[in-house]
DOROSE-789769 format. One line per 2 residues: number of its first residue (from 1); their letters; for each residue z, x negated, y of C-alpha. Coordinates in steps of 0.5 Angstrom, whole numbers. Each point is the difference from the previous one (the first is absolute). Layout:
<recs>
NUM = a = Z,X,Y ~ ... $
</recs>
This chain:
<recs>
1 = ms = 0,0,0 ~ 2,-6,5 $
3 = dt = -7,-3,-2 ~ -3,7,2 $
5 = ds = 4,1,6 ~ -2,-7,2 $
7 = sl = -8,2,-1 ~ 1,6,4 $
9 = te = 3,-3,6 ~ -5,-6,0 $
11 = kr = -6,6,0 ~ 4,3,6 $
13 = ki = 0,-6,4 ~ -7,-1,-2 $
15 = sh = -2,7,2 ~ 4,-1,6 $
17 = fe = -3,-6,2 ~ -7,3,-1 $
19 = en = 1,6,4 ~ 2,-5,6 $
21 = et = -6,-4,0 ~ -4,6,-1 $
23 = kk = 3,3,7 ~ -1,-7,3 $
25 = rk = -7,0,-2 ~ -1,7,3 $
27 = ke = 3,-1,6 ~ -5,-6,1 $
29 = ll = -5,4,-2 ~ 2,5,6 $
31 = kp = 1,-5,5 ~ -5,1,6 $
33 = pt = -6,-5,0 ~ 0,-5,6 $
35 = te = -5,1,5 ~ -4,-7,-2 $
37 = ei = 0,4,-7 ~ -3,6,2 $
39 = nq = -6,-4,4 ~ -1,-4,-6 $
41 = lr = -1,6,-4 ~ -4,4,5 $
43 = et = -5,-6,1 ~ -1,-1,-7 $
45 = eh = -1,8,-1 ~ -5,0,6 $
47 = ly = -4,-6,-3 ~ 0,3,-6 $
49 = ss = -2,7,2 ~ -5,-3,5 $
51 = nl = -4,-5,-5 ~ 0,6,-5 $
53 = ir = -3,5,5 ~ -5,-5,3 $
55 = lq = -2,-2,-7 ~ -1,8,-2 $
57 = ie = -4,1,6 ~ -4,-6,-1 $
59 = el = -1,2,-7 ~ -1,8,2 $
61 = fl = -1,2,7 ~ -4,-5,4 $
63 = pd = -6,3,4 ~ -5,-3,-5 $
65 = kn = 4,3,-6 ~ -3,6,-4 $
67 = ni = 6,5,-1 ~ -4,7,-2 $
69 = ky = -3,0,-7 ~ -1,8,0 $
71 = dc = -4,5,4 ~ 5,4,4 $
73 = dd = -3,2,6 ~ -5,6,0 $
75 = sf = -2,-2,7 ~ -3,-6,-2 $
77 = kd = -5,3,-5 ~ -5,-6,-1 $
79 = vv = 5,-5,-1 ~ 2,-2,-7 $
81 = ak = 6,-4,-1 ~ -3,-4,-6 $
83 = df = -6,-3,4 ~ 4,-4,5 $
85 = ge = 4,-4,-5 ~ 4,-5,4 $
87 = ig = -2,2,7 ~ 6,1,4 $
89 = tp = 3,6,3 ~ 4,-2,6 $
91 = kh = 1,7,3 ~ 4,2,-6 $
93 = ns = 3,-7,-1 ~ 3,0,7 $
95 = fi = 4,6,-1 ~ 3,-2,-7 $
97 = ar = 1,-7,3 ~ 4,3,6 $
99 = dc = 5,3,-4 ~ 1,-6,-5 $
101 = tl = 2,-4,7 ~ 4,5,4 $
103 = hm = 7,-3,-2 ~ -2,-7,1 $
105 = ny = -3,1,7 ~ 5,5,2 $
107 = ef = 6,-5,-2 ~ -5,-6,4 $
109 = mq = 0,5,6 ~ 7,2,0 $
111 = sl = 2,-7,1 ~ -4,-1,6 $
113 = ln = 0,6,4 ~ 8,1,-1 $
115 = vk = 1,-1,8 ~ 1,6,5 $
117 = ni = -5,-3,5 ~ -5,0,-5 $
119 = qd = 1,6,-3 ~ 0,4,7 $
121 = gi = -7,-4,1 ~ -2,3,-6 $
123 = kl = 2,7,2 ~ -4,0,6 $
125 = lm = -6,-2,-3 ~ 1,5,-5 $
127 = lw = 1,5,6 ~ -7,-3,3 $
129 = lt = -4,1,-6 ~ 3,7,-2 $
131 = qr = -2,2,7 ~ -7,-2,-1 $
133 = qm = 0,3,-7 ~ -2,-7,-3 $
135 = nk = 6,-1,-5 ~ -1,7,-5 $
137 = gi = -4,1,-6 ~ -4,-5,-4 $
139 = gn = -5,-5,4 ~ 5,0,6 $
141 = ft = 4,-6,2 ~ 6,3,-3 $
143 = te = 8,-1,1 ~ 0,-5,-6 $
145 = lt = -6,-4,3 ~ 4,-1,7 $
147 = fy = 6,-3,-4 ~ -4,-5,-4 $
149 = tv = -4,-2,7 ~ 7,-1,3 $
151 = ay = 3,-4,-6 ~ -6,-4,0 $
153 = lv = 1,-2,8 ~ 7,-1,-2 $
155 = kr = -2,-5,-6 ~ -5,-3,5 $
157 = kk = 6,-1,5 ~ -4,4,5 $
159 = in = 6,5,1 ~ 7,-3,-1 $
161 = ch = 7,4,0 ~ 1,-2,7 $
163 = ms = -6,4,3 ~ 1,7,3 $
165 = sy = -4,6,-2 ~ -4,-1,6 $
167 = qv = -2,-7,-3 ~ -1,3,-7 $
169 = lr = -5,5,3 ~ -4,-5,4 $
171 = if = -1,-5,-5 ~ -2,5,-5 $
173 = ws = -5,3,4 ~ -3,-7,2 $
175 = fl = 0,-2,-7 ~ -4,7,-2 $
177 = kd = -5,-2,6 ~ -1,-7,-1 $
179 = tk = -1,0,-8 ~ -5,2,-4 $
181 = wn = 2,2,-7 ~ -7,2,-2 $
183 = ee = -2,-7,1 ~ 6,-4,-1 $
185 = pi = 4,3,-5 ~ 8,-2,1 $
187 = sl = 5,0,-6 ~ 8,0,0 $
189 = sd = -1,-5,-6 ~ -1,-7,1 $
191 = dv = -3,-2,-6 ~ -6,4,-1 $
193 = ki = -6,-3,-2 ~ -6,0,4 $
195 = dt = -4,3,-6 ~ 5,6,0 $
197 = in = -1,1,7 ~ -8,0,-1 $
199 = mf = 1,5,-6 ~ 4,5,5 $
201 = ke = -5,-1,5 ~ -6,2,-4 $
203 = ny = 4,6,-2 ~ 3,3,6 $
205 = di = -2,1,7 ~ 7,-3,3 $
207 = vf = 5,-5,-4 ~ 7,-1,1 $
209 = ld = 4,-2,-6 ~ 7,1,-2 $
211 = vs = 5,-5,-2 ~ -2,0,-7 $
213 = gt = -7,-2,3 ~ -3,5,-5 $
215 = fn = 0,7,4 ~ -4,1,6 $
217 = it = 4,4,4 ~ -6,3,4 $
219 = sc = -4,2,-6 ~ 0,7,3 $
221 = lh = 0,-1,7 ~ -7,2,3 $
223 = lg = -4,-5,4 ~ -1,4,5 $
225 = iy = 7,2,1 ~ 2,-7,0 $
227 = lr = -5,-2,6 ~ 2,6,4 $
229 = lk = 7,-2,-1 ~ -2,-7,3 $
231 = qe = -3,4,6 ~ 7,4,1 $
233 = ae = 4,-6,0 ~ -4,-3,5 $
235 = la = 0,6,4 ~ 8,0,-1 $
237 = lq = 0,-7,3 ~ -4,2,6 $
239 = il = 5,6,1 ~ 6,-5,-1 $
241 = dg = -3,-5,6 ~ -2,6,4 $
243 = ts = 3,3,6 ~ 0,7,-2 $
245 = fs = 7,4,0 ~ -1,4,-6 $
247 = gf = -2,-6,-5 ~ 6,1,-4 $
249 = ts = -2,8,-1 ~ -7,-2,-1 $
251 = lf = 2,-5,-6 ~ 6,4,-3 $
253 = lm = 1,7,2 ~ -7,3,1 $
255 = ki = -4,2,-6 ~ -7,-2,-1 $
257 = pf = -3,4,-5 ~ -6,-2,-4 $
259 = tl = -5,5,4 ~ 1,-3,7 $
261 = qy = 0,-7,-2 ~ -8,0,-1 $
263 = da = -6,2,4 ~ -3,4,-6 $
265 = lv = 3,3,-7 ~ -5,0,-6 $
267 = if = 2,5,-5 ~ -3,1,-7 $
269 = nv = 2,7,-3 ~ 4,-2,-6 $
271 = en = -5,6,-4 ~ -5,-5,0 $
273 = tf = -2,-3,-7 ~ -1,-7,3 $
275 = dv = -5,-1,-5 ~ -5,-3,5 $
277 = iy = 5,-5,2 ~ 2,-1,-7 $
279 = kn = -7,-2,-3 ~ -1,-5,4 $
281 = ir = 6,-4,-1 ~ -1,-6,-5 $
283 = re = 4,1,-7 ~ 4,-6,1 $
285 = dk = 3,3,6 ~ 1,6,-3 $
287 = wk = 4,-3,-5 ~ 4,-4,4 $
289 = yy = 2,7,3 ~ 1,3,-6 $
291 = gf = 5,6,0 ~ 0,0,8 $
293 = yr = -7,4,1 ~ 2,2,7 $
295 = dl = 2,-7,2 ~ -7,-2,-2 $
297 = ii = -4,5,4 ~ 4,-1,6 $
299 = se = -1,-8,-1 ~ -8,2,-1 $
301 = in = 0,4,6 ~ 3,-5,4 $
303 = ni = -5,-5,-2 ~ -5,5,2 $
305 = lt = 3,1,7 ~ 1,-7,1 $
307 = qg = -7,-2,-2 ~ -3,6,4 $
309 = lt = 4,-1,7 ~ 0,-7,-1 $
311 = nr = 3,-3,7 ~ -1,7,4 $
313 = vs = 8,1,-3 ~ 6,-4,1 $
315 = sv = 3,3,-6 ~ -1,5,-6 $
317 = vp = 7,2,-3 ~ 1,5,-5 $
319 = yt = 5,5,1 ~ 6,0,-6 $
321 = ys = 4,6,-1 ~ 7,-1,-2 $
323 = de = 1,3,-8 ~ 7,3,3 $
325 = vg = -3,5,4 ~ -3,6,-2 $
327 = ds = -3,3,-6 ~ -2,-6,-5 $
329 = si = -4,5,-4 ~ -5,1,7 $
331 = kp = -4,-7,1 ~ -1,-1,7 $
333 = ni = -7,-1,3 ~ -2,-8,1 $
335 = tf = 1,-2,7 ~ -2,-6,4 $
337 = gi = 1,-2,7 ~ -5,-3,4 $
339 = nl = 1,-4,7 ~ -6,-2,4 $
341 = np = -1,-7,2 ~ -2,1,8 $
343 = es = -4,-7,0 ~ -6,3,-5 $
345 = af = 2,7,-2 ~ -5,3,5 $
347 = nv = -6,-5,-2 ~ -6,4,-1 $
349 = ie = -3,-6,-5 ~ 3,-1,-6 $
351 = rg = -3,-7,-2 ~ -1,-3,-7 $
353 = ps = -3,-6,-3 ~ -6,-4,3 $
355 = ed = -6,0,-3 ~ 1,-7,-3 $
357 = np = 5,3,-5 ~ -4,5,-5 $
359 = da = 6,1,-4 ~ 4,2,5 $
361 = vr = -5,4,3 ~ -1,4,-6 $
363 = kf = 7,2,-1 ~ 0,2,7 $
365 = qe = -5,4,-1 ~ 2,3,-6 $
367 = fw = 7,2,3 ~ -3,3,7 $
369 = kg = -6,4,-4 ~ -5,2,4 $
371 = lt = 3,-2,7 ~ -2,-7,1 $
373 = sf = -5,-4,3 ~ -2,-7,3 $
375 = rr = 1,-1,7 ~ -1,-6,4 $
377 = fq = 6,-2,5 ~ -1,-4,7 $
379 = ds = 2,-6,-4 ~ -6,0,-4 $
381 = sv = 4,1,-6 ~ -3,6,-5 $
383 = ae = 5,4,-4 ~ 1,6,-4 $
385 = vv = 4,6,4 ~ 2,7,0 $
387 = hf = -1,3,7 ~ 4,6,2 $
389 = qc = -3,5,5 ~ 4,1,6 $
391 = rt = -1,4,7 ~ 7,0,2 $
393 = lq = 7,-3,0 ~ 3,5,-5 $
395 = dk = -6,-2,-4 ~ 2,-7,0 $
397 = rn = 7,2,-2 ~ -2,4,-6 $
399 = if = -4,-6,-3 ~ 5,-1,-5 $
401 = lk = 0,8,-2 ~ -8,-1,-1 $
403 = il = 2,-6,-5 ~ 5,4,-3 $
405 = ef = -4,6,-1 ~ -6,-4,-3 $
407 = lf = 5,-4,-5 ~ 4,7,-3 $
409 = kk = -6,5,1 ~ -6,-4,-2 $
411 = ky = 2,-6,-3 ~ 6,2,-4 $
413 = pl = 0,8,1 ~ 8,2,1 $
415 = qm = 4,6,3 ~ 2,-4,6 $
417 = ki = 3,2,7 ~ 1,-4,6 $
419 = vs = 5,1,5 ~ -2,-4,6 $
421 = nq = -4,4,6 ~ 1,7,-1 $
423 = le = 3,2,6 ~ -5,-3,4 $
425 = kv = -4,6,-1 ~ 4,3,6 $
427 = fk = -4,-5,5 ~ -6,4,-2 $
429 = le = -2,6,4 ~ -3,5,-5 $
431 = st = -4,4,6 ~ -3,-6,4 $
433 = ii = -6,-4,-2 ~ 0,-6,4 $
435 = hf = -6,-4,2 ~ 2,-7,-3 $
437 = pt = 4,-2,-6 ~ 7,1,0 $
439 = gt = 6,-1,-5 ~ 7,1,3 $
441 = ne = 0,-2,7 ~ -2,-7,1 $
443 = ea = -7,1,1 ~ 1,5,6 $
445 = cl = 5,-5,3 ~ -5,-6,0 $
447 = ki = -5,4,3 ~ 4,2,6 $
449 = kh = 2,-8,0 ~ -7,-2,1 $
451 = iy = -2,5,5 ~ 7,-1,4 $
453 = nd = -2,-8,0 ~ -7,2,3 $
455 = ln = 3,4,5 ~ 6,-5,1 $
457 = ki = -6,-5,2 ~ -3,5,5 $
459 = lr = 6,1,4 ~ 2,-7,0 $
461 = nl = -7,-1,4 ~ 1,5,5 $
463 = ql = 1,-3,7 ~ 7,3,2 $
465 = pl = 4,-2,5 ~ 5,-3,-5 $
467 = iv = -2,-4,-6 ~ 1,4,-7 $
469 = tn = 5,-4,-3 ~ 2,4,-7 $
471 = iq = -3,6,-3 ~ 4,2,-6 $
473 = gt = -1,6,-5 ~ 7,4,-1 $
475 = sd = -3,6,-5 ~ 2,-1,-7 $
477 = sf = -8,-1,-2 ~ 1,-7,3 $
479 = sy = 6,-2,-5 ~ -4,4,-6 $
481 = te = 6,5,0 ~ -4,6,2 $
483 = lf = -1,6,-5 ~ -6,3,3 $
485 = pp = -3,-5,5 ~ -5,3,5 $
487 = ip = -7,0,-3 ~ -6,-2,5 $
489 = tt = -4,6,0 ~ -5,4,5 $
491 = yk = 3,5,4 ~ -5,6,3 $
493 = ed = 1,7,2 ~ 1,6,-5 $
495 = en = -2,7,1 ~ 6,2,-3 $
497 = ml = 6,-4,3 ~ -3,-5,5 $
499 = sh = -4,0,7 ~ 0,-5,5 $
501 = ne = 2,-1,7 ~ -4,-6,4 $
503 = sk = 2,-6,-5 ~ 5,3,-4 $
505 = li = 0,5,-6 ~ 5,6,1 $
507 = ik = 2,5,-5 ~ -3,7,1 $
509 = pd = 6,5,2 ~ -2,5,-5 $
511 = ar = -1,-6,-6 ~ 4,3,-6 $
513 = ql = 0,-7,-3 ~ 2,-7,3 $
515 = pr = -4,-6,-1 ~ 3,-6,-4 $
517 = hv = 5,-4,3 ~ -2,-6,4 $
519 = ap = 5,-5,0 ~ 0,-5,6 $
521 = iq = 1,-8,-2 ~ 6,-2,4 $
523 = ci = -2,-7,3 ~ 5,-4,5 $
525 = vq = -4,-4,6 ~ 4,-6,4 $
527 = mg = -2,-3,6 ~ 1,-7,3 $
529 = ks = 6,0,4 ~ 0,2,8 $
531 = sg = 4,1,5 ~ -4,6,3 $
533 = wp = 4,5,-4 ~ 4,4,4 $
535 = dd = 8,1,-1 ~ -1,8,0 $
537 = vs = -1,2,-7 ~ -4,7,2 $
539 = vl = -4,-5,4 ~ -1,-5,-5 $
541 = qc = -2,6,-5 ~ -5,2,5 $
543 = mk = -3,-7,0 ~ -1,0,-7 $
545 = ce = -4,7,0 ~ -4,-4,5 $
547 = fy = -1,-5,-5 ~ -2,5,-5 $
549 = ik = -5,3,5 ~ -3,-7,1 $
551 = ls = -1,-2,-7 ~ -3,7,-2 $
553 = el = -5,-1,6 ~ -2,-7,-3 $
555 = le = -1,2,-7 ~ -4,6,2 $
557 = se = -5,-5,5 ~ 0,-6,-4 $
559 = yn = 0,2,-7 ~ -1,8,0 $
561 = im = 6,1,-3 ~ 3,7,1 $
563 = ss = 8,1,2 ~ 5,5,2 $
565 = vt = 6,-2,5 ~ 6,3,1 $
567 = ld = 6,-2,4 ~ 3,-4,-6 $
569 = ql = -5,-2,-4 ~ -8,-1,-1 $
571 = di = -3,2,-6 ~ -7,-4,-2 $
573 = fy = -5,4,-5 ~ -3,-6,-3 $
575 = eg = -4,0,-7 ~ 2,6,-2 $
577 = lv = 8,-1,1 ~ 5,1,6 $
579 = fr = 4,-6,2 ~ 6,2,5 $
581 = ik = 1,-6,5 ~ 7,0,3 $
583 = lf = 1,-6,5 ~ 7,-3,-1 $
585 = vp = 3,-3,7 ~ 6,-4,-2 $
587 = ke = 3,1,7 ~ 0,8,-1 $
589 = lm = 5,-1,-6 ~ 4,-4,5 $
591 = ll = 0,5,5 ~ 1,6,-5 $
593 = kr = 7,-4,-2 ~ 2,-1,7 $
595 = ti = 6,4,3 ~ 3,0,7 $
597 = nn = 7,2,1 ~ 4,3,6 $
599 = eg = 2,-7,2 ~ -8,-2,0 $
601 = iv = 1,-5,-6 ~ -6,0,-5 $
603 = sy = 1,-1,-7 ~ -5,1,-6 $
605 = kd = 2,5,-6 ~ -4,3,-5 $
607 = ne = -1,7,0 ~ -4,5,-4 $
609 = es = -7,-1,4 ~ 1,-8,0 $
611 = lq = 1,0,-7 ~ -6,4,-2 $
613 = le = -4,-4,5 ~ 2,-6,-3 $
615 = rd = 0,2,-7 ~ -8,3,0 $
617 = md = -3,-5,5 ~ 4,-7,-1 $
619 = il = 3,0,-7 ~ -4,5,-4 $
621 = pk = -7,-5,1 ~ 4,-6,-3 $
623 = vt = 3,4,-6 ~ -7,3,-2 $
625 = sa = -3,-7,1 ~ 6,-3,-5 $
627 = ls = -1,6,-5 ~ -8,-1,0 $
629 = gi = 2,-8,-2 ~ 4,3,-6 $
631 = hq = -6,4,-2 ~ -4,-6,0 $
633 = iy = 5,-4,-5 ~ 1,6,-4 $
635 = ps = -5,5,0 ~ 4,6,-4 $
637 = fg = 4,0,7 ~ -4,5,4 $
639 = ps = -2,5,-5 ~ 7,0,-3 $
641 = ca = 3,2,7 ~ -6,5,1 $
643 = li = 3,3,-7 ~ 7,0,2 $
645 = kr = -2,4,6 ~ -4,5,-4 $
647 = wl = 6,1,-4 ~ 5,1,5 $
649 = rs = -4,4,5 ~ -2,5,-6 $
651 = ql = 8,1,0 ~ -1,3,7 $
653 = id = 3,-7,3 ~ -4,-1,6 $
655 = ny = -1,-6,5 ~ 6,3,4 $
657 = hi = 5,-1,-5 ~ -2,-7,-2 $
659 = sd = -6,-3,3 ~ -6,-3,-4 $
661 = tv = 2,-7,3 ~ 7,1,-3 $
663 = in = -3,1,-7 ~ -5,-6,1 $
665 = lw = 6,-4,2 ~ 4,2,-5 $
667 = na = -5,-1,-6 ~ -1,-7,3 $
669 = sl = 7,-2,-1 ~ -2,0,-7 $
671 = yl = -5,-4,0 ~ 3,-5,5 $
673 = nd = 7,-1,-3 ~ 2,-2,-7 $
675 = pp = -1,6,-4 ~ 2,0,-8 $
677 = yk = -8,1,-1 ~ -6,-4,1 $
679 = ia = -4,3,5 ~ -4,6,-2 $
681 = ql = -8,-1,0 ~ -1,7,-1 $
683 = pq = 2,6,5 ~ 3,4,-5 $
685 = va = 5,-4,-3 ~ 2,-2,7 $
687 = fl = 1,7,2 ~ 5,1,-7 $
689 = rf = 4,-6,2 ~ 1,2,7 $
691 = lq = 2,7,-3 ~ 5,-4,-4 $
693 = yl = 2,-4,6 ~ 2,6,4 $
695 = ih = 4,3,-5 ~ 4,-7,0 $
697 = fd = 0,-2,7 ~ 6,2,4 $
699 = wk = -2,1,7 ~ 8,1,2 $
701 = ln = 2,-7,-2 ~ -7,-4,0 $
703 = pv = -5,-1,6 ~ -8,-1,-2 $
705 = iv = -2,-7,1 ~ -7,-1,2 $
707 = nf = 0,-7,2 ~ -8,-1,2 $
709 = ne = -2,-8,-1 ~ 8,-1,-1 $
711 = di = 1,0,8 ~ 7,2,-1 $
713 = sn = 4,-6,-3 ~ 5,1,-6 $
715 = ie = 6,-2,5 ~ -3,6,5 $
717 = ls = 0,5,-6 ~ 7,-2,-2 $
719 = ei = 2,2,7 ~ -3,6,0 $
721 = ea = 2,2,-7 ~ 7,-1,2 $
723 = qf = 0,4,7 ~ -4,5,-4 $
725 = qq = 6,1,-5 ~ 6,-1,6 $
727 = nr = -3,6,4 ~ -5,4,-4 $
729 = ng = 1,6,4 ~ -3,-4,6 $
731 = yp = -7,0,-4 ~ -5,5,-1 $
733 = nl = 0,4,-7 ~ -5,-5,-3 $
735 = yi = 0,-7,3 ~ -6,-4,0 $
737 = ii = 0,-7,2 ~ -7,-3,2 $
739 = py = -1,-6,5 ~ -3,3,5 $
741 = dq = 5,6,3 ~ 6,-5,2 $
743 = rk = 4,4,-6 ~ -1,7,3 $
745 = si = -3,3,-6 ~ -4,3,5 $
747 = ft = -4,4,-5 ~ 6,4,-3 $
749 = kf = 4,0,7 ~ 0,8,-1 $
751 = hp = -3,2,-7 ~ 1,1,-5 $
753 = sk = 6,4,-1 ~ 6,-1,-5 $
755 = hi = -3,7,-3 ~ -7,-3,-1 $
757 = lk = 2,-6,-3 ~ 4,3,-5 $
759 = ri = -6,5,-1 ~ -4,-6,-1 $
761 = rl = 4,-3,-5 ~ 1,7,-4 $
763 = la = -8,1,0 ~ -1,-8,-2 $
765 = ne = 5,1,-6 ~ -3,6,-3 $
767 = ty = -7,-2,1 ~ 1,-7,-3 $
769 = rf = 4,4,-6 ~ -6,4,-1 $
771 = lt = -5,-5,0 ~ 3,-5,-4 $
773 = da = 2,5,-5 ~ -8,2,0 $
775 = il = -3,-7,-1 ~ 2,-2,-7 $
777 = kw = -2,7,-3 ~ -7,1,-2 $
779 = dn = -1,6,4 ~ -4,0,6 $
781 = fp = 3,-3,6 ~ 2,5,5 $
783 = vk = -3,-2,6 ~ 1,6,5 $
785 = di = 6,2,-2 ~ 4,-5,4 $
787 = fv = -3,3,6 ~ 2,7,0 $
789 = pn = 5,1,5 ~ 6,4,-2 $
791 = lq = 1,6,4 ~ 6,3,-2 $
793 = gy = 6,-1,4 ~ -4,1,7 $
795 = dv = 3,6,4 ~ -7,1,3 $
797 = li = -7,-1,-2 ~ -6,0,5 $
799 = yl = -7,0,-4 ~ -6,-2,4 $
801 = rd = -7,2,0 ~ -4,-6,-3 $
803 = sm = -6,2,5 ~ 4,-2,6 $
805 = np = 3,-6,-3 ~ -5,-6,2 $
807 = vs = 3,-5,-6 ~ 0,6,-5 $
809 = yq = -6,-4,-4 ~ 6,-6,-1 $
811 = nl = 4,5,-5 ~ 0,-2,-7 $
813 = fl = 0,7,-3 ~ -6,2,4 $
815 = nc = -5,4,-4 ~ -5,-5,-2 $
817 = qs = -5,6,-1 ~ -1,1,7 $
819 = dk = -5,-2,4 ~ 0,-8,1 $
821 = qy = -1,-3,6 ~ -4,-6,1 $
823 = ie = 2,-6,5 ~ -7,-2,3 $
825 = ry = -1,-7,2 ~ 0,-1,7 $
827 = dk = -6,1,4 ~ 0,-2,7 $
829 = ev = -6,4,2 ~ 3,7,-3 $
831 = sn = 8,-2,2 ~ -1,0,7 $
833 = ki = 6,4,2 ~ 8,-2,0 $
835 = pv = 3,4,-6 ~ 6,4,1 $
837 = id = 5,-5,-1 ~ 7,0,-3 $
839 = fn = 1,8,0 ~ 4,2,-5 $
841 = pv = 4,7,2 ~ 4,0,-6 $
843 = ek = 4,-7,2 ~ 0,3,8 $
845 = yi = 3,6,-3 ~ 6,-3,-4 $
847 = ke = 1,-5,6 ~ 1,6,4 $
849 = lr = 5,3,-5 ~ 4,-6,0 $
851 = ei = 0,-1,7 ~ 3,7,1 $
853 = yg = 4,2,-6 ~ 1,-7,-3 $
855 = ey = 8,1,2 ~ 0,6,-5 $
857 = ai = -5,-2,-6 ~ -3,-5,-3 $
859 = ff = -8,0,-2 ~ -4,-3,-5 $
861 = yd = -7,-1,-1 ~ -5,-3,-4 $
863 = py = -5,-4,5 ~ -5,-1,-5 $
865 = gg = -3,7,0 ~ 6,4,-2 $
867 = nv = 0,7,1 ~ 7,2,0 $
869 = ig = 6,-2,5 ~ 7,0,-3 $
871 = il = 6,2,5 ~ 7,-1,-1 $
873 = wn = 5,2,4 ~ 5,-5,3 $
875 = kq = 7,2,-3 ~ 4,-4,6 $
877 = vl = -2,5,5 ~ 0,7,-4 $
879 = dp = 8,1,2 ~ 1,6,5 $
881 = re = 2,-3,7 ~ 3,2,6 $
883 = fk = -4,4,5 ~ -3,-5,5 $
885 = vl = -6,0,4 ~ -2,-7,-2 $
887 = hv = 0,2,-7 ~ -4,7,0 $
889 = na = -6,-4,-2 ~ -3,3,-7 $
891 = kk = 6,4,-1 ~ 3,7,1 $
893 = vv = 7,3,1 ~ 4,3,-6 $
895 = dg = 7,2,1 ~ 0,-4,6 $
897 = kl = -2,-6,-3 ~ -7,-4,0 $
899 = ii = -3,0,-6 ~ -7,-3,-2 $
901 = ny = -6,6,1 ~ -4,-2,-6 $
903 = da = -5,6,1 ~ -1,-2,7 $
905 = il = -2,-7,-2 ~ -4,2,-6 $
907 = ed = -4,5,4 ~ -1,-6,6 $
909 = iy = -2,-5,-6 ~ -5,5,-2 $
911 = nr = -3,2,6 ~ -1,-7,2 $
913 = gh = -4,-2,-6 ~ -4,6,1 $
915 = gi = -7,-1,-3 ~ 2,-6,-4 $
917 = ik = 6,4,-4 ~ -2,4,-6 $
919 = sl = 7,2,-2 ~ 7,-1,1 $
921 = ek = 5,1,-6 ~ 8,0,1 $
923 = m = 3,-3,-7 $
</recs>
């Protein structure tokens, strides 16, 4: 027993010892590893994983590997997988390679981007891309690609952890602008072989390799989008370096939709089978895109567009749709955005290869089937060309449309919709036939300027007491912003409307219809300095009248030119146009400002009369000349201004509420400042951008800056802005800064009112929403709908007789089936009488109503042939007042209080418009 007990005791000791050892080992095992051990483990794991993944990708998923062994896509009916053997499937492989390298790349980026300033910069970049719709959907510059790019810059030590978010932004944009990934690939891996890079270049348009060196991060990025992004980066840097107060808003706060980024949109109906495109694609290219039929078609259409439009465009960009938005079962149409190259887009010759290159000539002829011909140029060279017949500037703007129609209606017939010039139809007067080719408004403006130049020479050659130092046109025709410029034509008697009195045509008293309105072309004449001008304003004005008489006599005697003199102007009828000449004497302006107080002290102060003279005679000529300069640089400016006026006037906001000059200046600010867009080359997109600008522009907080020729320095602009912010109530509702008016905002001194500005913003918002919704739809573009005024909400509507409206022919909704009017070519032998000049009873009627009842009502009218006048009662004067003799005008007494006598006012309005009013309706 003792031996047994001893044995048991020994066993217990051994068991106890083993138990203690086990506990010690467990404790050792549960001990947390040191930092050094963790780092060693991670390095080993990373090395194993990266090498393993790299080997797997090199074995299976490099672009030259074939990973499709079975026919699995019905869209590629003529492609049989077994026929392609070892030919690579780069599009398919890139998606798998991305998934395989995702963990490795994310760990790599996390180690580089875990810095707050860099992350803030990335957030701003993502916001910048989001506002431009360039980071959603396959093919765009995605958020993931943004991370990779910043990581590359950090790795290459172009960005470091001490930089601010602003510096990160600037370096990112500079890097995008200055590099060419499509020509010189970049890589996050340092040990990629040249052969591997060349192999990627053969299979992808753009190459940016990941940290493994085996996955092309930009495999899905469209080349057009990448090139467009480079332009956006360059524009962003210009905005950063510019002087605009709204730079931050333009970059990060304003949405820049795809529909406004391009001069034109080309939309292909998704119902197309695209067989005509598909059958012309090489079988090898089909195989490379196997499984991605839509991408293949987009790529091929992109190639056709690029080949057909050549250097006429600066960018051709496909519109990529986000997979997260909308019903995935509904396939969107294929859409491309096109930006025109202003240097070559409007050339009438498409020059091909020279005759000494027969192979290139043959290919050129095959592409432009039936349109080519040989032509000899001034340098004696001979080349194959395509000539586009153009009669107007609008035809030149539409050359690219002719090319698109040739490509996709004749060469590759597809259902196609082009959004580019639909709104230009409102320039066309359906009821009028003009004796020379006209497109929009430029041809008529050019004719006016040519005739004006001839008249200018005549006036300068006249023997006058003082030398003519300057003659400057001030009508909108001289800046190409006139919607309907006067047309030179013959004026003669008419048995129904016109007779004559000596040298003038006059309207017959019993005429039942008025002749077309003859708008005079405003011109300002300045004479050399002289001390002979009197110090009395009335005497000076009489001397000016004497000058008009003398000028008229000289024109009659020396050049047989007819003219008509009034107290304050001279109307010259020359080559079928009427030029209204006014003499500007600077001394007159000074005399109008002069005041003498009771103590005999002389002071000079602006008043309404002096401001009007200064605006019309001194500042307006300078503004008109500067606006003309903008149009010479950017030919879309003039027609876009005219388009804006057509829209705004159609909403019954006439020249009284906001003048044509203010509209021109407002639009000019978009061309002169740093906009979030490249300058528009077509009027329609310029109009859409102006609508968006109106929606976002806060006239309460910001002035409109129109810095012609940068005559105002940045320091001055900063001072003006500071003063404007400090004393906002001391400035007009819409404050426009120009270099010529000593910061008076002379064109908006009295108008527009706050209510009109709010109304304009509301109209712009609704019009913009309506048009942008309609653009990407396949339905017909609704041109005239946005020019229909909403008559609901007015208190009174006055309907006018078209026969008594001399501009009724300008009405957009005039019945086209009515008799058309032919504007004859000017014939001096026939047109030997001065026409009825500037007679418009409707405008005179509205002016009279505003003078008499402007305190009680606001009047609205479309001066371009509108047939209705809207009236809104002024709510501020409707409350009953205590009886006072000074307040009895247009009122009646009720219960001892004075209230507005609406019936009496409307009766007087009707009586004053007798003959031109059709009916009056109270709403």
